[in-house]
C-alpha positions as CSV (number, residue, x, y, z in Angstrom):
1,M,-52.8,-12.3,53.6
2,N,-51.9,-9.2,52.1
3,Q,-48.9,-7.9,50.0
4,D,-47.5,-6.1,53.1
5,D,-47.8,-9.1,55.4
6,T,-46.1,-11.4,52.7
7,L,-43.1,-9.0,52.4
8,L,-42.6,-8.5,56.1
9,D,-42.8,-12.6,56.5
10,L,-40.1,-12.6,53.9
11,L,-38.2,-9.9,55.9
12,A,-38.7,-12.0,58.8
13,V,-37.5,-15.3,57.4
14,L,-34.4,-13.5,56.1
15,Y,-34.0,-11.5,59.4
16,K,-34.1,-15.1,61.1
17,W,-31.4,-16.7,59.2
18,K,-29.3,-13.6,58.6
19,W,-26.3,-15.2,60.6
20,K,-26.2,-18.3,58.5
21,I,-26.3,-15.9,55.3
22,F,-23.7,-13.7,56.3
23,L,-21.5,-16.5,57.7
24,T,-21.8,-18.4,54.2
25,S,-21.3,-15.2,52.4
26,F,-18.0,-14.7,54.7
27,I,-16.9,-18.3,54.0
28,A,-17.3,-17.8,50.3
29,A,-15.5,-14.4,50.6
30,V,-12.7,-16.3,52.3
31,V,-12.5,-19.3,50.0
32,A,-12.6,-16.6,47.0
33,A,-9.6,-14.7,48.7
34,G,-7.7,-17.9,49.2
35,A,-8.4,-18.9,45.6
36,S,-7.5,-15.4,44.1
37,L,-4.2,-15.8,45.8
38,M,-3.4,-18.6,43.9
39,L,-4.1,-17.1,40.6
40,P,-1.0,-15.8,38.9
41,N,-0.5,-12.1,38.3
42,Y,-0.5,-10.8,34.8
43,F,1.3,-7.9,33.4
44,E,0.1,-5.7,30.4
45,A,2.5,-3.9,28.1
46,H,1.3,-1.3,25.6
47,T,2.6,0.3,22.6
48,L,1.0,3.1,20.7
49,F,1.7,4.3,17.1
50,Y,-0.2,6.0,14.2
51,A,-0.1,4.6,10.4
52,A,1.8,6.7,8.3
53,S,0.4,8.0,5.1
54,P,1.1,6.1,1.7
55,D,2.2,9.6,0.3
56,L,5.3,9.3,2.0
57,A,6.1,6.3,-0.1
58,Q,5.1,8.2,-3.5
59,P,7.8,9.5,-6.0
60,K,8.1,13.2,-6.2
61,S,7.9,14.9,-9.5
62,I,11.0,16.9,-10.7
63,G,10.3,20.6,-11.6
64,Q,6.5,20.0,-10.7
65,V,4.7,21.9,-8.0
66,Q,3.9,19.5,-5.2
67,A,0.5,19.1,-3.5
68,K,0.4,19.2,0.2
69,Q,1.5,15.9,1.4
70,K,-0.3,13.9,4.3
71,V,2.0,12.7,7.1
72,Y,-0.7,10.5,8.8
73,G,-2.8,8.1,7.3
74,N,-6.4,7.9,7.3
75,E,-9.1,5.4,8.2
76,N,-8.0,3.1,5.7
77,D,-4.4,3.2,6.5
78,L,-5.4,2.2,10.1
79,D,-7.5,-0.7,9.0
80,R,-4.7,-2.1,7.0
81,L,-2.3,-1.9,10.0
82,L,-5.2,-3.7,12.1
83,S,-5.7,-6.3,9.6
84,I,-1.6,-7.2,9.6
85,A,-1.7,-6.9,13.4
86,N,-4.4,-9.6,13.6
87,S,-2.9,-11.7,10.7
88,S,-1.5,-15.2,11.0
89,K,1.9,-14.0,10.0
90,I,2.1,-11.9,13.4
91,L,1.4,-15.1,15.5
92,D,3.8,-17.1,13.5
93,Y,6.4,-14.8,13.7
94,L,6.2,-14.2,17.4
95,T,5.6,-18.2,17.8
96,E,9.1,-18.8,16.2
97,N,10.9,-15.8,17.8
98,F,9.3,-16.2,21.5
99,N,8.8,-19.9,21.3
100,L,5.2,-19.6,22.7
101,Y,4.3,-23.3,22.5
102,D,6.7,-23.8,25.3
103,H,6.2,-20.6,26.9
104,Y,2.3,-21.4,27.2
105,E,3.0,-25.1,28.0
106,I,1.4,-26.3,24.8
107,K,2.7,-29.6,23.4
108,R,3.4,-29.3,20.0
109,D,2.7,-33.0,18.9
110,D,-0.9,-32.4,20.1
111,D,-3.7,-32.6,17.2
112,K,-5.0,-29.3,18.5
113,A,-1.9,-27.6,19.4
114,R,-2.5,-24.7,16.8
115,H,-5.9,-24.0,18.2
116,K,-4.9,-23.9,21.7
117,L,-1.9,-21.6,20.9
118,N,-4.7,-19.3,18.8
119,L,-6.8,-19.1,21.8
120,K,-4.1,-18.5,24.4
121,F,-2.7,-15.9,22.1
122,N,-6.1,-14.1,21.2
123,K,-6.6,-13.9,25.0
124,L,-3.4,-12.1,25.8
125,Y,-2.7,-10.2,22.6
126,N,-5.1,-7.3,21.6
127,T,-5.1,-4.4,19.2
128,K,-7.5,-1.6,19.2
129,K,-8.1,1.7,17.8
130,T,-8.2,4.4,20.5
131,K,-10.4,7.6,20.7
132,F,-7.4,9.8,19.0
133,D,-7.2,7.4,16.3
134,A,-3.8,5.5,17.2
135,I,-3.4,1.8,17.4
136,D,-2.8,0.6,21.0
137,L,-1.1,-3.0,20.9
138,S,-1.1,-4.6,24.2
139,V,0.2,-8.1,25.3
140,E,-0.4,-9.8,28.8
141,D,2.1,-12.3,30.3
142,K,2.9,-13.3,33.8
143,D,6.4,-12.0,33.0
144,P,6.4,-8.1,32.6
145,V,9.7,-8.2,30.8
146,F,8.3,-10.7,28.5
147,A,5.4,-8.7,27.8
148,A,7.1,-5.6,26.7
149,K,9.5,-7.5,24.5
150,M,6.7,-9.4,22.7
151,A,4.7,-6.0,22.3
152,N,7.6,-4.1,20.8
153,A,8.6,-7.0,18.5
154,A,4.9,-7.4,17.3
155,R,5.0,-3.8,16.2
156,V,8.0,-4.0,14.5
157,K,7.1,-7.0,12.5
158,I,3.8,-5.2,11.7
159,E,5.7,-2.0,10.3
160,A,7.8,-4.5,8.3
161,L,4.9,-6.5,6.5
162,A,3.2,-2.9,5.9
163,Q,6.6,-1.9,4.5
164,E,6.5,-5.2,2.4
165,L,3.0,-4.1,1.2
166,L,4.2,-0.8,-0.1
167,K,7.2,-1.8,-1.6
168,S,5.4,-4.7,-3.5
169,S,3.0,-2.3,-4.9
170,Q,6.2,0.2,-5.7
171,K,8.0,-3.0,-7.7
172,K,4.8,-3.7,-9.8
173,L,4.6,0.3,-10.8
174,L,8.6,0.2,-11.6
175,D,8.1,-3.4,-13.6
176,A,5.3,-1.6,-15.5
177,T,7.0,1.5,-16.2
178,Y,10.2,-0.2,-17.0
179,N,8.3,-2.5,-19.6
180,S,6.7,0.5,-21.2
181,V,10.1,1.8,-21.6
182,V,11.3,-1.2,-23.2
183,S,8.3,-1.3,-25.4
184,K,8.7,2.2,-26.5
185,E,12.3,1.7,-27.2
186,R,11.5,-1.2,-29.3
187,E,8.9,0.6,-31.5
188,Q,11.1,3.6,-31.7
189,Q,14.0,1.6,-33.1
190,Q,11.3,0.0,-35.7
191,L,10.5,3.5,-36.9
192,V,14.1,4.6,-37.0
193,D,14.6,1.5,-39.3
194,S,11.7,2.4,-41.4
195,L,12.8,6.0,-41.8
196,D,16.3,4.8,-42.8
197,R,14.7,2.7,-45.5
198,L,12.4,5.4,-46.6
199,G,15.4,7.8,-46.8
200,K,17.4,5.4,-48.8
201,T,14.2,4.7,-51.4
202,Y,13.6,8.5,-52.0
203,G,17.3,9.9,-51.3
204,I,16.1,11.8,-48.4
205,F,18.6,11.9,-45.3
206,S,17.8,15.5,-43.8
207,S,14.2,16.4,-44.9
208,D,14.2,20.5,-44.0
209,A,17.7,21.1,-45.1
210,Q,17.3,19.0,-48.4
211,A,13.9,20.7,-49.0
212,E,15.2,24.5,-48.6
213,S,18.5,23.3,-50.8
214,F,16.7,21.8,-53.4
215,G,14.4,24.9,-53.5
216,S,17.5,27.3,-53.9
217,T,19.4,25.1,-56.1
218,L,16.3,24.6,-58.5
219,I,15.7,28.5,-58.7
220,E,19.5,29.1,-59.3
221,I,19.9,26.3,-61.7
222,E,16.6,27.2,-63.9
223,G,17.7,30.8,-63.7
224,K,21.3,30.0,-65.4
225,Y,19.5,27.8,-67.9
226,L,17.0,30.5,-68.9
227,K,19.6,33.2,-68.9
228,M,22.1,30.8,-71.1
229,S,19.1,29.9,-73.7
230,G,18.5,33.6,-74.0
231,E,22.2,34.1,-74.8
232,L,22.2,31.3,-77.3
233,E,19.3,32.7,-79.1
234,Y,21.1,36.0,-79.3
235,L,24.1,34.4,-80.7
236,K,22.3,32.4,-83.2
237,S,20.2,35.3,-84.3
238,S,23.4,37.8,-84.5
239,Q,25.3,35.4,-86.7
240,A,28.2,35.0,-84.0
241,P,30.8,33.0,-84.6
242,Q,30.1,29.4,-84.6
243,D,32.6,28.4,-81.8
244,S,31.0,31.0,-79.7
245,I,27.8,29.3,-80.6
246,A,29.0,25.9,-80.0
247,K,30.5,26.9,-76.6
248,A,26.8,28.7,-75.6
249,Q,25.2,25.3,-76.9
250,A,27.2,23.3,-74.8
251,K,26.7,25.2,-71.6
252,T,23.0,25.5,-72.3
253,N,22.8,21.6,-72.7
254,G,24.8,21.1,-69.3
255,L,22.5,23.5,-67.4
256,K,19.4,21.5,-69.1
257,R,20.8,18.2,-67.7
258,Q,21.5,19.6,-64.3
259,L,17.9,21.3,-64.3
260,D,16.4,17.8,-65.3
261,N,18.3,15.7,-62.7
262,I,17.4,18.3,-60.1
263,K,13.7,18.3,-61.2
264,A,13.9,14.3,-61.1
265,D,15.6,14.7,-57.4
266,V,12.8,16.8,-56.1
267,N,10.2,14.8,-57.9
268,N,11.5,11.7,-56.4
269,F,12.0,13.7,-53.0
270,S,8.5,15.1,-53.0
271,K,6.9,11.5,-53.1
272,G,8.9,10.2,-49.9
273,Y,8.9,13.8,-48.1
274,P,5.2,13.6,-46.2
275,M,5.9,9.9,-45.0
276,Y,9.4,11.0,-43.9
277,K,8.2,13.8,-42.0
278,N,5.5,11.8,-40.4
279,L,8.0,9.3,-39.2
280,E,10.2,11.9,-38.0
281,R,7.4,13.4,-35.9
282,R,6.5,10.0,-34.6
283,I,10.0,9.4,-33.6
284,R,10.3,12.6,-31.9
285,D,6.7,11.9,-30.0
286,F,8.1,8.7,-29.2
287,G,11.2,10.1,-27.9
288,N,9.3,12.6,-25.6
289,A,7.1,10.2,-24.3
290,M,10.0,7.7,-23.4
291,N,12.0,10.5,-21.9
292,I,9.1,11.1,-19.5
293,D,8.7,7.2,-18.8
294,K,12.7,7.1,-18.0
295,E,12.4,9.8,-15.8
296,K,9.3,8.3,-14.2
297,M,11.1,5.1,-13.8
298,A,14.3,6.8,-12.4
299,Q,12.0,8.4,-9.7
300,L,10.3,5.2,-9.1
301,K,13.6,3.2,-8.6
302,A,15.1,6.1,-6.2
303,T,11.6,5.6,-4.3
304,Y,11.7,2.0,-4.2
305,E,15.5,2.0,-3.1
306,A,14.9,4.3,-0.4
307,P,13.4,3.4,3.1
308,I,10.0,4.0,3.9
309,T,8.0,4.9,7.0
310,A,4.8,2.6,7.7
311,I,3.9,3.9,11.1
312,H,4.7,6.7,13.4
313,L,5.8,5.4,16.6
314,I,4.2,7.4,19.6
315,E,5.3,5.1,22.6
316,S,7.4,1.9,23.1
317,A,6.1,-0.7,25.2
318,E,8.0,-0.4,28.6
319,T,8.2,-2.8,31.2
320,P,4.7,-2.9,33.1
321,V,5.0,-2.4,37.2
322,Y,1.6,-3.0,38.0
323,K,-0.2,-6.0,37.3
324,S,-3.4,-5.9,35.0
325,R,-5.1,-8.8,36.5
326,P,-6.6,-10.7,38.6
327,K,-8.4,-7.9,40.6
328,R,-8.6,-9.9,43.7
329,S,-10.8,-7.3,45.7
330,I,-13.5,-7.1,42.9
331,L,-13.5,-11.0,42.9
332,V,-13.8,-11.6,46.6
333,V,-16.5,-8.9,46.8
334,G,-18.4,-10.2,43.9
335,I,-18.3,-13.6,45.1
336,A,-19.5,-12.6,48.5
337,A,-22.2,-10.7,47.2
338,L,-23.2,-13.5,44.6
339,T,-23.6,-15.8,47.5
340,F,-25.3,-13.6,49.6
341,V,-28.1,-13.0,47.1
342,L,-28.1,-16.6,46.5
343,M,-28.5,-17.8,50.2
344,S,-31.2,-15.2,50.4
345,L,-33.3,-16.7,47.6
346,W,-32.6,-20.3,48.9
347,T,-33.8,-19.1,52.1
348,I,-36.9,-17.7,50.7
349,L,-37.5,-20.5,48.5
350,K,-37.1,-23.0,51.5
351,H,-39.5,-20.8,53.4
352,Q,-42.2,-20.9,50.8
353,I,-41.8,-24.6,50.1
354,E,-42.1,-25.7,53.8
355,K,-45.0,-23.1,54.3
356,N,-47.2,-24.2,51.5
357,N,-46.6,-28.1,52.0
358,W,-45.3,-28.9,48.4
359,R,-45.3,-32.6,48.7
360,E,-49.4,-32.3,49.5
361,H,-49.6,-30.2,46.2
362,F,-47.7,-32.7,44.1
363,R,-49.9,-35.4,45.3
364,N,-53.0,-33.7,44.6
365,A,-51.6,-32.6,41.2
């Protein structure tokens, strides 16, 4: 028998059994339709939102030109929100607030209760990234109002957890800046104490003013001393009265003592001046750095205490009107088509077995 004859035989067999095949498929379709009517309707609520850029939570420097600030987050920000959305914290929150064990009819005292809840929840709760880089959060439930409320509650909790992460990062940065300020204040106070001790040791209380004062005073006293010494020599050489010479001698000696004292003070001042100036410069630098840190700390504190945005809401979940499943027409048509194919295959197989006397083949095997 050639191939065409074989195909014709098979078609003939199918034609012979056509009414049984059609009847079986029809019965399967009727049964599927009846069974599908017993399936509960599920409604799916959707909420859409974008990830906000972390730049919105960063402090703005005072008096500086700001770079263009991003409003919407990037891929990393989206992935962070998706990670939060699928974390156990969301399930725990929704379980507590919506009494999911009772709602899904799961016994709490069952050893596998948590596992069953996870399976049920993951089947009805879904988050995905849209082609426009938004996040679509959906919840399915038999109660459309319940589905909408649960979807909105999940979105709100996701934003709260994302805000907590940002606030936690801000708090760490604020604490680090505060510790830096405290450390600088402590070190600056140590430098001030060292400066005070150095000043007492070398008689310095105002380095620049004293240096200028010592210079002018030294020149002035030295000039007076030289002038008075000249007058004294002149009086001695001109045999002036002794009282005039004694008076000039006393003034000269007084100026000499003043000059020696000033030179001693200047010499002592000169020894401590470089160290004193170095400490003054370090104190000034510490003060400038500390002022910058204090300004930064004030900005961080203001930012930390201010409300921040973690998501940009596009659409809140509304109560769905149309069911999401089951697709009864597709279910009935699919089962009818599958039954038709299976019955056709069974008819062909039955014909081939009967035609080739399979019992004889097995006995001769």
